[in-house]
N, C-alpha and C positions, 0 to 999 in steps of 0.2 A: 218288558220293554217292547214297544211297537216295532214292527218290521216294515221295510220299504215294500210298497205294493209291486214295484217292478223287479227289483233284484233280490229282495228277501233279507237284506242286511238290516241289522238293528239301527234304529234311528235315535240319535241323541235328542232329548227334548229341545235343546237350544238350536239344533240344526234342522228341525223338521220343516219340510216344505209341503204345504197343502194345496191341492188342485181339485177342481170339480171335474170328474170324469164321468160322462154320460149321466149327469144328474146326481152322482154320488161322490161325497168327499173322500179323497184318497190321500194317504200320507206317503211322502217320499224322503229318501235320505239326502238327495241333492237335486239341483235344478236339471242336471243331465238326465237322471232317471225320469223326472217329471215330464221333460220335453219329449223324450222317446215314447213315453206312454201316451202322450197326447197325439203324437204322429201315428202311432199304431191304431188308435181309435178313429182318428180322422181318415185313415186309409181303409177303414172297414176291416181291420185285421184283429178284431177282438178275440178271435179264436186262439191267439197266442197265449192268452191268459187262462188256459185250462190248468187245473191244479194237479200237481203230482201227488199220488197217494202217499208217498213217503214224506215229502217235505211240506205239503199243503201250500205250495207257492208256485208261481208260473214256471213252466218248463219250456223247452225248445219248441218252436212252431213245427207243425206237421207239413206234409207235402202239399196241403191245400193252399199254402201261402206262396206257391210258385208264381202265381200271377202278380203278387205284390212283392217281388223279390227285392225292390229298392229298400225294403225294410232292413235287409242284411248289410247295407252300405254304412249304417251308423256304427261308429266305433264302440258305442255302449253295447250294441248287440253283438258285434264281432268279438268283443272282449271275452265272451263266454266260450269262444271256440279258437281264437287266435291269441297266442302268447305274446308276440311282439307286434305292436300296432304301429311299427315304422312303415316306411314306404314299401319295403320288401316283406311280404307277408306269406304265411303258410297256413293251410287249412286242410282238414280231411272232410270230404263230402261222402255221403252215402246215397246209393241209388238202387232201388229194388228192380229197376228195369235191366240191370246188367245180368244177362243169363247165358251168354255164349261167348266163345273166344273172339268172335268177330267184333263184338262190342268194344273190346279193348282197342283194337286198331281204329275203329271209327271215332271213339271218344278222344283218344290221344291225338289223332291227326286233325280232328276238327278244332280242338283247343289250341294245337300248335300254330294254327294259322292266325290266331288272335294276337294282336300287338300288345305286349305287356305280360303274356304268359311265359314264364321262365321254365317251368317244369310241370308236366302232367303225367301222373302214373296211375294206372288203373289196376286194382287188385281184384282179379276174377274170383278168387276164393271167398272173399268176404264182402264183395260188392262195394268197395271203397275207392274213392278217387282222391289222391293226394295232389294238392296244387301248391305251386309257388308262383306268385304274381307280383307285379309292380303296381301298387295301388294308385300311383300318380298317373299311370297310363290307362288302366282299365279297372272298373269297379266289379265287385263280386256279383252284383245283380246282373251285369251284362254277361258274365260267365255262366250264371245259372240260366239265363234266357237262351244262350247259345246251346246249352245242353238240352233245354226244353225243345228247341227247334229241331234237334236231331232225334228227339223222342225219348230223352232221359230226364225224368223228374229227379232232381238232386237237392239235397239239403245238408246243412252242417251235421257232422257225425256226432251222435250222442249214444253212449254205450247202452243205456236203458232203452232209448227209443229204437236203437238198432235191433235189440233183442225182441222188442214188441213188434217191429216191422217184419222181422223174420218169422215170428209165430203167425202173424196175420197173413203173410204171403203163403205160408205153408197151409194154413187153414183154408184160404181161398182156393189153393190148388187141390186140396183134399175134397172140397165141396164140388168143384168142377169134375174131378175124377169120379166122385160118387155118382154124380148125375149121369156121366157118360157110361158108368157101369150099369146103372139102372136102365138107361136107354138100350144098352147092349143086350141085356136080358130080355127086354120086351121085343126088340128087333129079332132076336133069335127065334122066337115062336113064329113070326111071319116068314122068316127065312126057311125054317123047317117045313112049313106048310107049302111054300113054293117049291121046295126041293122034292117033296113027297107027292107032287101031282097037281097042286093048285095052279101051277104055271100053265097047265094045259087048257085051263078054262080062262078065256080072255076076261070075263067079268071079275072072277076072283083075283086074277093076276093084276088087273088094274086097281082093284081095291087094296090089295096088300102092298102094291107099289106106292099107292097114295099114303098109306099108313107109315111105311118106311121113309117116304119123302118127308113127312111131317116130323117124325122122330129125328131123322138125320139133320133136318134144317135147324131144329131147336138145339141139337147137340153142337152143330157148327157155330151157331150164334153165341151160345153160352160156354160150353165146355172147351171148344177150340179157340176161344177168344185170345188166349195168350199167344198162340202161334200167329194169328192174323194181325194182332196188335204189333208183334215184333216185326212181321213182314212189312207192315205199313210204315213203321219207323225206318226200316231199311230203305224203303222206297222213297220216303221224304228226304233221306240223307243221300240218295243216289248211290247206294251201295247194296251189297247182297250179304245176307247172313243165313245162319242155319234155319231160322224160321221161314225165310223166303222159299227154300226148297220144300219144306214141310207143307206150308200153306198152298204152294203151287200144286203139289201132289194131291192134297185134299180137294182143292177146287176143281182140278181137272176131272178127278173121279166123280165128284158130285155133279158137275155140269153135264158130263156124259150120261150119268144116270138119269138126270132130269130129261135130257133129250130122248133117251130110250123110253121113259115113261110117257112123254108127249107124242112119241111116234111108235106105238106098239106094232104097227104093220111091218116095220123093218126087222122085227124079230130079234133085236139085241137084248142083252142082259144088263139090268141095272145093278149097281154096286153100292146101294145106299148102306147096306149092312156093313160093307167093307169100310166105308167112311166112318161109321160109328165105332167099329172095332179099332181102326187106326187111331182115332182120337183117344179112346180109352187107354190103349196100350202105350201110346206116346206120353200121356199124362202120368201113367204109372211109372214109366221110366224116369220122367222129369222129377216126380215126387221122391222116388227112391234115391235119385242122384242128389237131390237137395238135402235129404236127411243124412245120407252117407257123407256128404261134404261137411255138414255141420258136425257130425261125429268125429270126423278126421281132425277138425279144428277145435275140439272140445278142450284140449290142453290149455289154450289161451282163455277160453271161457271159464274154466275152473280157476285160473289165476284171478280173473275179475271177480269171481264169487268169493274169493278169500278176503276181500276188503269189505268190512261191515259198512252198512249205510246209516246205522244209528249208533249213538255213543251216550255214555253216562257223563254228562257235564257236571263237574264238581265246582259248585259256586256257594261260597259262604258256608261251607261245611254241609251243604245239602246236595243230594243227587237228583239230577233232572235229565230225563231222556230227550235228546234232541237229534235232528239229522246231522250227520257229519259235515255236510256242505255248509252248515251255518256256523261251525266252529271257526274261531280266529286264532292266529298265532299268539301265543302267550297265555291263552286260556288253559284250564286244567280239566282233565277227564279222569274218571275213576274206572279202573279195569279190575273186575273181580275174577277169582279163580275160575278157569274154564272158558273165559271170554277171549275172543280175538281182539287184538289191539286195533282200534279204529284209526289211529294216526301215527305219524312219526313224531317222536318227542324224547324228552329226557325225564328220567324218574326223579320225582321230588320227594316222595315218601313211599315207604314199603320196599320189600325185596322178595324175590322168589325166582323160580325157574321158568324160562320161556323156551318154547320149542320153535326154533327158527328154520326148520326143515324146508319151508316153502321158499326161503331165500337161498339157502346153502345147498339144498338137496340132501343134506345129512340129517337123519332123524336122531338128534341128540339134544339134550337139555343144556341151556346156557344160563348160569346164575346171574341175575341182574340185581343191582342195588342202587341206592340214590347216587345220581351223577352220571350213570350210564345211559346210553341211548338205546331206544327200542324202535322197532319198525312196524308199520301197519301190516295187518294180515298174519302176524305171528301169534302164537297161542300162549296165553298166560296159564301155566299149569297149576300153580299154587300161589299163595300170597296175594294180598290186595295192594294194587299199585295206583299211585296218583301220579299222572304224567302231565308235564307241561307241553302243550302243542307246539310243534315246530313246522310241520307240513301236513296237509290233508289231501285226500282224493288223488288227482293225477300228479300232484307235486310230491307225493310220498315216493319212497324207494320202490315200492311195489307198483305204484302208478307209472313210474318211469320205465320199469321193466316191461309192463304190459304194453306201453307205447312203443318200446323198442322191438318187442316181439311182433307187434302188428306191422311195424315198418319192415321187419325182416320177411314177414309173410307176403308183403306186397312188393318186395324187391324182385328184380328179374335177372336171371342168369342169361348168358349169351345164347344158350340153347333155346330158352323160351322166346327171346327176342327174334330168333330166326324163325321159330314156329309161327309167331304172330305176323311176320311179314308175308307169309304165304296164305294166311287166312282169307284175305279179300279175293284171292284167285281160286280158292278151294271151291266155293259155292258156284262160281262161274263155270269151272270145269265140270262140276256135278250136273248143272243144268244142261250144259253142252252134251255130256254123255247121255243124259236122259232123253234129249231130243234125238240123238243118233239112234238110241235103242227104240224109241217110238217110231221113227221113220222106217227103220229096218223091219220091225215086226208088223208095221202097218201093211207093207207090201208083201210080207211073207205069210202072215196068218190073220190079218184083219185088225179092225179097230180095237176089239176087246183085249186081245193079247198085247197089242201095242200100248194101250193105256196101262195095263197091269205091269208091263215091263218098265215103262217110263216112270210110273209112280214108285215102283220098287227101287229104282235107281235114286230118285229124289229123296227117298226116306232112308235108304240104307247108308248113304254116305253122310257122315257126321264129323265135323271138325272138333267136336267137344273133347273126344278122347285125346287128340293131339294137343288141344289147347290146355287141357288139365294135366298133361303128362309132367311138366316141370313144376308149375306153381303148387300143385297139391303136395308133391314130394317135399318141396322146400318149406311149405307152410307146416306140414306135420313135423318135419325135423326141427324147425325153429320152436314150435310149441312144446314138444316133448323134451327137448334139451333144456329149455328154460325151467321146467319143473324138476330137472335133475341137476341144477346148479351150474349149467353152462348157458350163458345168454348170448345167442347168435344174433347180432344186431342187423345183419344184412345177409339175405339168402344167397347173394352172389358169392359171398365168402366161402360157402360150402363147396362151390365149384372151384374157386381159386385154391382153397386149402389143399386140395388133392394134388396140386402142381408144385407145392412148396418143397424146395430141396435144401434150404439153408435156414436154420433157426439161430437167432441172435438173442441172447439173454442178458438183461441187466443183472448186476450182481446183488447189490444191497436191496433187501426187501423183496427180491424175486427168487433168486436161487438161495438166498439166506433169509432168515426169519425177519430181519429188520429190527430185531430186539437187541440193540447195541448195549454192550457192557464195558465199563471202564475197568480193565483188568490189570494194568501196570502203568507205572509212570517213572520219570527220571527228572530231577530238578537240579538247577545250579545250586552251588553251595550258598548257604545263608538264606534260602527261600523258605518262608513259613507256608508250606503247601496247604495246611489246614485253612489258613486265612484266604489263600488263593482259591481254594475249592468253593468257598462261599461267593467270592467275587466273580468267578467264572460262571457259577450257576445263575447269578443275577443277570449276566449278559445273555447266556444261552437260553434262558427261559423265554426270550423274545423271538427265538428261532423255532421253526417247525422241523428242522432237519433231524434225522435219526441220531446223528453224532451229538447233536445238542441235547437230545433227550437222554442220552447216556450220561452226559455230565450232570444234568439235573437229577437224574435217578441216583447217581453216586452221592450227590449232596444230600438228597432226602435220606439216604441210608446212613451216611456217616456224620452229617450235621443237620439233624431234623429241624433245628431252629434257625436255619440260615435265612429263611424268608423274613424273620424278624430283625435281621441285621440291616442297618441303614447304609446302603450303598447308592450313591447317586449315579444312575446310568443315563448317559446322553449320547446323541449323535450315533445311535445304533444303525449299522449298515450291513446287509448280507450280500455277498457276492457268490452266486451259485457256482459250485465246483471249486471254490477257492477257500472261503471262510467268512468270518464275521469280524467286525471291528466296532469299537465304542469308546467313549470317554467315561471313565469311572473315577469320580472325585478328581477330575482334571487330568487323569493319567490316561494316555492313549494306549489301548490294548488291542492286539490282534490275536485271533484264534483261528488257525487254518493250516493249510498245507505248507510244506517246506518251500516249494517253488514260489508260492505267493509271497512268503516272507522275503525270499531272495530278490524278487522283483521290486520289493520295497527297500532294497539295500540293507537288509538286516543280516548280519553275519550268523552262520549256523555253527556252533561249537562242534568240534570233531567227535567228542565223546557222546554227544547227543545224536549225531548222525549214525554212529555205530550202534547206538541203542535202537534207532529207527530201523536199521537194516536187520538187526536181530529179530525185532518184532514182525517185520515184513515177512521173513522166512517162516514165521509161525502163522501167517495169514491174517495178521492184525493190522489195523489202520492206525497210523500215527497222526496225532493232532498237536501242532506246535503252538506254544503260547509265548507271546512277546509283549513287553511293556516298554514304551518309550524307546523303540528301536533296539531293544536288547532282549534276546531270548532268555526266558526264565525256566522253561521246562518243556517236556514232551509227554503227552498222554497216549497210552496204547488202548485202542478200542477194539473189541472182538465181537464178531457176529457168528452165530451158528448156522450151518446149512439146514435147509428144510429137510424133514425126514424123507420126503419122496423125491428130492432133487436127483439123487443118484439113480433111482429107479427110472425116472423119466429119461434121463440122459442115455441110460442103457437101452431103453425101448426105442428112442429116436435113432440111436446108432444101428440097432437091429433093422430098422427100416431103411438104412442107407442115407440118412440125413446128415448134412454137415452142420456142426455146432460151433458157435463162437460165443465167448464170454466177453461182454462189453462193460467196461468199468472206468470210473474216474480215478480210481485208486492207482497207486504205484504199480508198475508191472510185476514186481516181486510179490506183492500182496495178492494181486489177481491170479498170478501163476500158482501160488500156494493153494488158493481156493480151487482152481481148475484141476490141480493134481488130485484133490480129493474126489473129483467127479470123473476122472479118467482122462483120456487123451483128447482134449478139445482145444481149439484155438483161443487165443487171448488177444484182445485189443484193449489196452489200458491207457491210463492218464489222458482220458478223453473228456473235454469240458462238456457240460450239458448241451450247450448250443451246437456242439459239433457232432452229437450222436446221429442226427439225421443225415449228416454228410457221409458218415460211415455206411449207413444203409444205402445211400445213393451210389456210392462207389461199388458196393457189392452188387447192386442191380445192374450197374453199367458193365460188370463182368459177366452178365448173363444169368445171375442167380435169381431164383424166386424166393424172396426173403420174408420170413415171419419174425416179428419183433415181440419179445415178451418183457413187459415192464410193469412198474407199479407207481412210479413217482411223477411229480409235475414235470421234472426234467426229461422224462421219457416220452412225453406227449408228442413232440415233433417227430421223433423216430417212429412211434406207433402209427402216426398218420401217414408217414412216408412209406412204410413197409407195405408189401402186397397184402399181408394179413397182420393185424395187430392184436396181441393178447394182453389183457390187463387183469390183475387180481382184484377180486371183489373188495378186499380190505385195503386196496390202494386209494389214491386220491381221486376225487371226482373228475379232475381234468384228464387223468390217464384213462379212466373208464369212458369218458366222453370221446376220447381220441381213438380208442381201440375198436376193432370190429367184433371181437369176442371177449366177453367178460366172464372170468371164472368166479362165479358167485360163491362157490364152495371153497375157494382159496386153495385148491389142490392142484399142484403142478401136473400130476399124472392125468388130470382132466384134459390136458393138451393131446395126449395120446388117444383119449376117448373121442375128442373132437375130430381127430384124423380118421378114426374108424367110422364116425358118423358121416363124415364127408364122403368116404368111399361107399358106404351103404346108400347114402342119398343119391349119389350120381349113378350107382348101379340101378337103383329103382327108377330114376329118370330115364335111363337108357332102355330099361325093360318096358316102361310105359310107352315110350316112343315106338319101340318095336311092336308092342301090342297094337297100337293105333295103325301103324303102317300095314302090319300083317292082316288086320281086320279089313281095311279098305282094299288091299290088293286081292284078298280072297273073295270078299262079298260083292264088290262092284261088278267084276266079270260075271258072277253067277246071276246077279240081278239083270245085267244087260242081256244075258243069254236066256232070260225068261224062266230061269230055274228057281227063282225065289218069288213068292207072292208078296204083295205089299204087307200082308199081315205078318209074315215071317220077318220082313224087313223092319217092321215097327217093334218087333220083339228084340231082334239082335242089335238094332241101333242104340238104344239106351244101355244095353248090356255092355257095349264097348266102353262107354264112359264109366259105368259101375265097376268094371274090372280094373280100370286105371285107378279109380279112387280106392278100392279095396286093396290094391297092390301098394299104394302109397301109405295106407293105414298100417301096413305091416311094419313100417318104421317105428310105430309106437311101441313095438316089442323090442326095440334095439337094446335098451338098457337092461331089460329083464333077461334077454338072451345073453348079453355080455356077462351079467352076473352069474348066470347058470354055467357058462364056460369056465369062469374063475373058480367056481366051487367044485368043479370036477377034478 
């Protein structure tokens, strides 16, 4: 079947739209794609239609489209990058021009001045800009133009393009560094000649100076271009950045050397070789910093690599290799043994073991059979599976995890925000100190010492170490934790988590397994409970509550044919925290709590209340059944504690944390469960909508509260708490509302997250200490003319590298923790 020339989707013959594009007939799936394509070509933006090697269809435009940024205002184009095309939109941009901490301040403050920009966040570690804007007030093209005006070429983020851009930037940097190294080796010979006596002969001295001038000039024009480009961007934006001080130092040294060359009678010394050496060493430092930063973030990149780009489409019993991006919901794919699953879906045929360690962090096999769901990126170990596609690419569970990890790596802790505020002043102070050093040494020892001292100050001071101190540690922590079953959705949480002193746990499905079982019951006389079992199952199958699943499971076990019985269920209604009601063959039935039935003026027999009390003392939940305003029986539902629940509570107590069990159950039931866990507080008989109020009250008492839950009714409380934990097996709503998702479904992972928070904050403080110590030590030495510019160019990038390498130590957190456990 033919594919749309613009979007790549299949075209139904009856819906094909043909247009003549640049003299060639092209087929489109709709008028929208056809119109956008015409606009692209009319605007001279044909380069948009470069073909992807994987999909053989057009991919995102490159940076060369910055001049025609109106292209991005079309909804058809934005739909590739923006999920919600309403007036309030969000997008992630990428810019290769972001290379120092001062860039963050400049971009965020420039965009904040634009009417319609609601939020702008720059991620220094991966060079991304996350934007939220009002499309009715400002267009995306205007935002891109504003970024261009201050020197940043930005474009919508695409994972593949981002990786290609990173490789291209590193390759370009490597070429410039290689040329500077070649120039350095050649300049060395002339410098040696001058040092060994050639400087005594004016003719040789002039010749060698001329050669060094030519080599230094070419080196500045080509190799030092990134520094001058960055300085020019800063100048246009009327601000100062790290490149400003470096470019100034190189220019001052170069201009003075030219003056000496043109005025040999003054007897000065030219420093052309120093300019070349500085350029080479600075480029080496920037290159090492780039690859070290990339290595520090490789946990996220490895997650992206887990998702296959190609799939075996299963069509009419035939296998066909197609790009994953072309698959649609409802289609089927074949996954052979040893293949990674390319999509989220449900198994239609086949069975076998699947390794889900990339999601859970636990290296164990999970048996899958028809009807069960599977996730993209997991490994099919044996068996041949045919899967019906439910989600692809960024919409898969893995895709959402990657997106959340990237968000976490771009989030900012308060420490980082403080560091960014001082960045604009940092370079100003640096230049001021350089001028002071220059003036002082000019009058003390002459122009040459003054230039060397001033240049050393300009180069030795670097805000990068301070700018990298927090984001690198947060980014590494978020990436490595995601690979080990703990998804930290916001880096700020790691800072807040260290301050938590009160943990609140939901009971059902969190501290307990959520696998409810009908274990006892009591009925009024004359009730045929077998018939009622079938009737109740027909009602409860319409509910998603764990208590409802217990009733359905009991019916499946004791009356396997209950689904074949004809019961007419109408007017079904669920009231969260209370129960469900329905009309069954004209009879009004309520299934829920005792208090709910009493609110409906239904009398509760004394012997059934006694039964409820007896079951509550055993930690069991009672579900009352009433028909036509008369109670007919009580069901006792039991749930087991999670194996690691007691261990976690003990660990939290050892840390001095206060613990509260929050439940909608009767106090007696909740107290019985709490007794199994030790001495913890209990807040019971709380309706779902009131759980967030409990969190608010605790916060008003001065507590730093963490909420742990798994259900839809926990979502408001998870959002309200200082830190929200959700289990990976919980509902999508709870995971969306939480700050940390325990993908491995292990409660003890909360204790691990606390240790990770401590380790991360310790690393941040170490990094800030390293940065401060470096500047406090080196700047006075440079001002005292005790450091040459060459020594400064070596130590300056080392400060940033030390910070990055220190942050990379967090990657060993889980391995070190496991080693301690094994001892």
